[in-house]
C-alpha positions as CSV (number, residue, x, y, z in Angstrom):
1,M,-47.4,-4.6,-75.3
2,N,-48.8,-1.7,-73.6
3,D,-49.8,0.9,-76.1
4,D,-52.8,2.9,-74.6
5,P,-54.5,5.3,-76.9
6,A,-55.5,7.4,-73.7
7,P,-54.6,7.7,-70.3
8,G,-55.6,5.5,-67.3
9,A,-56.7,2.4,-69.9
10,A,-54.9,-0.8,-67.9
11,G,-51.8,-3.1,-69.7
12,S,-51.3,-5.4,-66.9
13,G,-54.6,-6.2,-65.5
14,K,-52.2,-6.1,-62.5
15,T,-53.8,-2.9,-61.2
16,G,-54.8,-1.8,-58.4
17,A,-58.1,-1.6,-58.9
18,A,-57.9,-5.0,-60.2
19,A,-56.2,-6.5,-57.4
20,A,-59.0,-5.2,-55.2
21,R,-61.7,-7.6,-57.0
22,G,-60.5,-10.8,-56.2
23,I,-61.5,-13.6,-52.9
24,G,-59.0,-15.4,-50.9
25,A,-56.3,-16.9,-53.5
26,L,-58.9,-16.9,-56.4
27,R,-57.2,-13.2,-58.5
28,H,-60.2,-11.7,-59.4
29,R,-64.3,-12.5,-57.9
30,R,-65.6,-12.9,-61.3
31,D,-63.4,-15.9,-61.9
32,L,-66.2,-17.5,-60.5
33,Q,-68.2,-17.5,-63.0
34,S,-64.9,-19.4,-64.6
35,L,-64.9,-22.1,-61.4
36,L,-68.8,-22.4,-61.7
37,Y,-68.5,-23.4,-65.6
38,L,-65.4,-25.5,-65.0
39,L,-67.7,-27.7,-62.5
40,A,-71.0,-27.9,-64.0
41,Q,-69.2,-29.7,-67.4
42,P,-68.3,-32.6,-65.1
43,L,-71.6,-32.9,-63.7
44,L,-73.3,-32.5,-66.7
45,A,-71.7,-34.9,-68.6
46,L,-71.8,-37.9,-64.8
47,W,-75.2,-36.9,-65.0
48,Q,-75.9,-38.2,-68.5
49,W,-73.7,-40.6,-68.1
50,R,-75.9,-42.6,-65.2
51,H,-79.5,-41.3,-66.4
52,G,-78.9,-41.2,-69.9
53,F,-79.7,-38.7,-72.5
54,S,-81.4,-35.7,-72.5
55,L,-81.2,-33.1,-74.7
56,P,-81.7,-29.6,-73.4
57,L,-78.1,-30.8,-71.0
58,Y,-76.9,-31.9,-74.0
59,G,-76.7,-28.7,-75.5
60,L,-76.0,-26.9,-72.6
61,M,-72.8,-29.5,-72.7
62,L,-71.9,-28.2,-75.5
63,Y,-72.3,-24.4,-74.9
64,L,-70.0,-25.3,-72.3
65,A,-67.3,-27.0,-73.4
66,I,-67.2,-23.4,-75.9
67,A,-66.9,-21.8,-72.9
68,V,-64.5,-23.9,-71.5
69,S,-61.8,-23.5,-74.4
70,V,-62.3,-19.4,-73.5
71,I,-61.4,-20.1,-70.0
72,H,-58.5,-21.8,-71.1
73,H,-57.4,-19.3,-72.9
74,N,-58.3,-16.4,-70.3
75,H,-55.9,-18.5,-67.5
76,A,-53.5,-19.0,-70.6
77,H,-52.9,-15.7,-70.2
78,L,-54.0,-14.2,-66.9
79,P,-53.3,-17.4,-64.0
80,M,-56.9,-17.7,-62.0
81,W,-55.0,-18.0,-58.8
82,R,-52.5,-16.8,-56.7
83,G,-50.7,-19.4,-55.7
84,R,-48.7,-21.6,-57.7
85,W,-49.9,-25.3,-56.9
86,R,-53.7,-23.2,-57.7
87,N,-52.2,-22.9,-60.8
88,R,-51.5,-26.0,-61.1
89,A,-54.1,-27.5,-60.1
90,T,-56.5,-25.7,-62.3
91,D,-54.3,-26.3,-65.6
92,L,-54.9,-30.1,-64.7
93,L,-58.2,-29.6,-64.5
94,I,-58.3,-27.8,-67.4
95,T,-56.3,-30.2,-69.2
96,V,-58.9,-33.2,-68.9
97,L,-62.2,-31.4,-69.4
98,Q,-60.8,-29.3,-72.3
99,G,-58.9,-32.6,-73.8
100,H,-55.7,-31.1,-74.6
101,P,-52.7,-30.2,-72.6
102,T,-52.6,-26.3,-71.2
103,F,-49.1,-25.5,-71.9
104,V,-49.4,-26.0,-75.4
105,F,-50.6,-21.8,-75.1
106,H,-47.4,-21.1,-74.0
107,P,-45.1,-21.9,-76.9
108,A,-48.4,-21.5,-79.8
109,H,-50.7,-18.6,-78.6
110,N,-48.9,-16.4,-76.2
111,R,-45.4,-16.6,-77.9
112,N,-46.2,-16.7,-81.3
113,H,-49.9,-15.5,-82.0
114,H,-49.4,-12.7,-80.0
115,R,-46.0,-11.3,-80.2
116,H,-46.8,-11.6,-84.1
117,R,-49.8,-10.1,-84.1
118,H,-51.0,-12.5,-87.2
119,G,-47.9,-11.0,-89.2
120,P,-46.0,-12.9,-91.2
121,G,-43.6,-14.3,-88.4
122,D,-47.1,-16.5,-86.9
123,V,-47.1,-19.8,-87.6
124,A,-50.7,-20.3,-87.5
125,R,-51.5,-17.3,-89.2
126,T,-54.6,-17.7,-91.4
127,W,-53.4,-15.9,-94.4
128,R,-50.6,-18.0,-94.7
129,F,-53.5,-21.1,-95.7
130,G,-54.6,-18.3,-98.3
131,D,-56.4,-15.0,-97.8
132,H,-60.2,-16.0,-97.8
133,N,-62.9,-15.5,-95.3
134,H,-65.4,-18.2,-95.5
135,A,-67.3,-21.1,-94.3
136,L,-65.1,-24.0,-95.7
137,G,-62.0,-21.4,-94.5
138,W,-63.5,-21.8,-90.9
139,L,-64.1,-24.9,-91.3
140,L,-60.9,-26.5,-91.6
141,H,-58.7,-23.8,-90.5
142,P,-58.9,-25.7,-87.3
143,L,-56.5,-28.7,-88.6
144,Q,-54.6,-26.6,-91.4
145,A,-53.4,-25.1,-87.7
146,I,-52.3,-28.5,-86.3
147,A,-50.4,-29.5,-89.4
148,V,-48.5,-26.3,-88.7
149,I,-48.4,-26.4,-84.7
150,Y,-47.7,-29.5,-83.6
151,P,-44.4,-29.3,-86.0
152,F,-43.5,-26.0,-83.9
153,L,-44.5,-27.7,-80.5
154,F,-42.3,-30.6,-80.8
155,A,-39.3,-28.6,-81.7
156,W,-40.0,-26.0,-78.8
157,L,-40.0,-29.0,-76.9
158,R,-37.3,-30.8,-77.5
159,G,-35.6,-27.0,-76.8
160,V,-37.6,-27.3,-73.2
161,R,-35.9,-30.9,-72.4
162,R,-32.6,-29.3,-72.8
163,R,-32.4,-26.2,-71.0
164,A,-35.0,-27.3,-67.9
165,P,-35.7,-31.0,-67.6
166,G,-38.9,-30.1,-64.8
167,A,-41.0,-28.3,-67.1
168,Y,-40.2,-30.4,-69.7
169,R,-41.6,-33.0,-67.6
170,W,-44.5,-31.3,-66.0
171,Y,-45.7,-31.0,-69.7
172,L,-46.2,-34.6,-70.3
173,L,-47.3,-35.2,-67.0
174,Q,-50.2,-32.8,-68.9
175,Y,-50.5,-35.2,-72.1
176,A,-50.4,-38.0,-69.3
177,A,-53.5,-36.8,-68.0
178,W,-55.1,-35.8,-71.0
179,L,-54.7,-39.3,-72.9
180,G,-55.0,-41.3,-69.6
181,S,-58.7,-39.7,-68.9
182,W,-59.1,-40.5,-72.3
183,A,-58.2,-44.6,-72.0
184,V,-59.9,-44.9,-68.8
185,L,-63.2,-43.4,-69.5
186,L,-63.0,-45.5,-73.7
187,A,-62.0,-48.7,-71.6
188,I,-64.6,-48.1,-69.3
189,H,-68.3,-47.5,-72.4
190,P,-66.4,-46.7,-75.7
191,G,-70.0,-45.4,-77.0
192,K,-70.4,-43.3,-74.0
193,A,-67.1,-41.2,-73.7
194,L,-67.1,-40.8,-76.9
195,A,-70.6,-38.7,-77.1
196,L,-70.4,-37.0,-73.5
197,V,-67.1,-36.4,-73.2
198,I,-64.7,-36.6,-76.2
199,G,-67.1,-35.5,-78.9
200,P,-68.0,-32.2,-76.9
201,Q,-64.2,-32.3,-76.3
202,L,-63.2,-31.5,-80.2
203,L,-66.3,-29.6,-80.5
204,G,-64.4,-27.0,-78.0
205,L,-61.2,-27.4,-79.6
206,H,-62.3,-26.7,-82.7
207,W,-63.9,-22.9,-81.5
208,L,-60.1,-22.8,-79.5
209,L,-58.5,-23.1,-83.5
210,S,-61.3,-21.7,-85.6
211,A,-61.5,-18.3,-82.9
212,N,-58.6,-17.0,-84.4
213,Y,-60.2,-17.4,-88.4
214,L,-62.9,-15.9,-87.7
215,Q,-60.7,-12.9,-85.5
216,H,-58.5,-12.4,-88.3
217,A,-59.2,-13.9,-91.7
218,H,-59.5,-11.1,-94.1
219,A,-58.3,-8.5,-91.5
220,D,-54.7,-6.2,-92.1
221,D,-51.5,-7.6,-90.1
222,A,-49.8,-4.8,-90.8
223,A,-52.4,-2.0,-89.4
224,R,-52.0,-1.2,-86.2
225,F,-55.1,-1.7,-85.1
226,G,-56.9,-3.3,-88.2
227,Y,-55.4,-6.5,-87.5
228,A,-58.4,-8.1,-85.5
229,R,-62.4,-8.6,-85.9
230,N,-64.4,-7.4,-82.6
231,F,-67.8,-9.0,-82.2
232,E,-70.2,-6.9,-79.7
233,G,-73.1,-8.6,-78.3
234,W,-75.0,-10.9,-76.9
235,L,-71.4,-13.1,-77.5
236,N,-69.5,-11.4,-74.7
237,P,-71.2,-11.6,-71.8
238,L,-72.1,-15.8,-72.4
239,L,-68.0,-16.2,-73.0
240,F,-66.0,-13.4,-71.1
241,N,-66.1,-11.2,-73.2
242,I,-63.7,-13.0,-76.1
243,G,-65.1,-10.7,-78.9
244,L,-63.2,-7.8,-78.1
245,H,-60.4,-8.8,-79.7
246,T,-58.1,-6.0,-80.0
247,A,-58.4,-4.9,-76.9
248,H,-57.7,-8.5,-75.5
249,H,-54.1,-8.3,-78.3
250,E,-52.9,-4.7,-76.6
251,H,-53.5,-6.3,-73.0
252,G,-52.8,-9.3,-73.4
253,R,-52.8,-9.6,-69.3
254,A,-55.8,-7.8,-68.7
255,H,-58.4,-9.7,-67.2
256,W,-61.1,-10.2,-69.7
257,S,-63.9,-8.9,-66.9
258,E,-61.3,-5.7,-67.8
259,L,-62.5,-6.2,-71.5
260,P,-65.2,-3.7,-72.4
261,R,-63.6,-0.8,-70.8
262,L,-60.4,-1.1,-72.8
263,H,-62.3,-2.0,-76.2
264,H,-64.3,1.6,-75.4
265,R,-61.3,3.8,-75.4
266,Y,-59.5,1.2,-78.6
267,R,-63.2,1.4,-81.1
268,P,-62.8,4.4,-82.0
269,L,-59.1,3.5,-83.4
270,I,-60.2,0.5,-85.4
271,D,-61.7,0.5,-88.7
272,P,-65.5,0.2,-88.7
273,R,-65.5,-3.2,-91.0
274,L,-63.8,-4.6,-87.9
275,L,-66.2,-3.8,-85.4
276,E,-69.3,-6.1,-86.1
277,A,-72.6,-5.4,-83.7
278,S,-73.6,-9.6,-84.0
279,F,-71.3,-12.4,-84.0
280,I,-74.3,-14.5,-85.4
281,G,-75.0,-11.6,-87.7
282,Y,-71.7,-11.6,-89.3
283,A,-71.8,-15.6,-89.8
284,W,-75.3,-15.2,-91.4
285,R,-73.9,-12.6,-94.0
286,V,-70.7,-14.2,-94.9
287,F,-70.1,-18.1,-94.5
288,V,-74.4,-18.1,-96.0
289,L,-75.2,-15.5,-97.8
290,G,-71.8,-15.1,-98.9
291,P,-71.6,-17.4,-101.3
292,F,-74.4,-16.3,-103.4
293,L,-74.6,-12.5,-103.1
294,P,-71.2,-10.7,-103.5
295,Q,-72.2,-8.0,-101.9
296,Y,-72.2,-9.6,-99.2
297,R,-68.8,-11.5,-99.4
298,S,-65.7,-10.4,-97.2
299,R,-63.7,-7.8,-98.7
300,S,-59.4,-8.7,-97.3
301,L,-58.1,-5.5,-96.1
302,R,-54.7,-6.3,-97.0
303,P,-52.9,-5.2,-99.8
304,A,-52.8,-6.4,-102.6
305,D,-49.1,-6.3,-102.6
306,T,-49.0,-8.1,-98.9
307,R,-51.7,-10.8,-100.3
308,A,-49.4,-11.4,-103.3
309,A,-46.2,-12.7,-101.8
310,M,-48.6,-14.7,-99.1
311,D,-45.2,-17.4,-98.5
312,R,-43.3,-15.6,-96.5
313,P,-41.0,-17.2,-93.6
314,A,-42.9,-18.7,-90.3
315,T,-41.2,-18.6,-86.7
316,T,-38.8,-20.9,-85.6
317,S,-39.1,-22.7,-82.4
318,K,-35.9,-21.3,-81.3
319,D,-38.2,-17.3,-81.9
320,C,-40.4,-19.2,-78.5
């Protein structure tokens, strides 16, 4: 999308200024942080595998597991490298570190969620499972999303197999890399594999899917700039500006480092109820205090007539 609220906002993420910030084949120098995280995560796991469990290092690993999921998301929108083979190698690396193939972002996220912007055609829209916003909904949303995304994904893959067998083989290779890495590690030491690799990966995958709930539950998908919740504050420097969600939706190909500037342009157009100063403050208010104190509960911004019709048809694989 490229609907700009003000002149000069970057729509594609390919502006001359952004291009000048690259280093060699790396598209943007800020992705040195991404590469550092991708290197640190397996090194921390390897150190503990060989030398024993360390609570501080394990805590850092869990943080990095969440960060890898954000890097996965960012790389799917704007590949880190100029040049196909570097991006493919990064796809395989993220597949192994994330514990899931990277290609799934293309049909399920880029061409579904971003196309339909949490509206009726979005397969995993939060209100498909009830127009609520509470801790249980956040915890369960990844399981509910998987239940609808994977049938959709398999149908899409059948189409890819007919239309583009080369791409289909590439996707199968990603599955082989993921499942093969699990098989090897489980064969070497099941306990360490579960604790140091698979467990953190599952946490990262939960964050990857549950972020959709955090960003969209109780937002109004029919409102021009009211479809997403934005989190400001410390979350963004720690996790690649993941909280600035409206700017990201409006400029899906913009590099993550450009989002604070774009968010500043969109901020006056966003419903103040969808602007959160703190992620921790929001979670404490809505998920912890809300069940006991009504004044802290989230209220749906979707019109009552749309809330009464939550079973509209979802997107089919042919649409994506």
